[in-house]
Steps between C-alpha positions, in 0.01 A plus 500: 500500500630652177331732237605411140412745225395396156744604230210543244227638718616789735191478702529123576676359812521144614536428878740223549498309825202691654461473878190316622363804681267687264525826701885490461479452123248782481718726702801425280312567193354829633855621582622412161204681325554805721870504407426455130229763487717749695787441268308511178226749575522714802860603454435614147320803375172348403394647174248390237800393279656308789171307559439426133856346487457296817145400439216567737339299624822359624533156638731253666410128504633245755484120439652207689809362338388172345710289265214297346495138423805303380300339212385686191131613518387678180269749668686671782705350790838651421444678826518871605881484452435491127415874503837591649655460146203459271194688393152354504413274210121492470472258208652209305596162626634612844308788652653680790318787661549649846113474555553115487662542843246705691521241785855626548408870502575659828440879456438774238568866557310765291572869493227679313327832463229593742150438362414863454850650484771441242776675687510299820538129579389212714725197542367168621652154563258205461623176675377168353456149623350227282404752235300717738589840642546455878608851592553841347738768626480864389849627524473827308181707483516854358136497407289792630183444668221719380353611827208677321362152414560331834219532757607667831433184704721282277827377655786500231806294579833581331 
């Protein structure tokens, strides 16, 4: 299994020769996300300027490496490999958009501000199969729970 990064979209990775076991693929993606987040966010002094330059919400997208069809099809079918070297082309005679390949989407990671807190973050990975989210992992959660609004008999899982 190999992760190939897009040269035009720094948040896009194609998974070439994925193993058949979904849990193994998910574990490999989770390791890669944690490594990338640690390198890009957690080792830096996170300031407002840093976040504005990096972009929050921050995302990473993972699609299966797919070469498309060998014959010319005017509306998509160059495959996900098209986006290694080329940007999306939403119009014209031959339209190519990554959303045309949602059946090949494996996972998406989002790092975003907490709902009621613009200083802290939550990071989740959504795993996909046949266009549907099949599992979500929360890998970073700095969000504070407001205990004043939570009834005493409520069980809160972290």
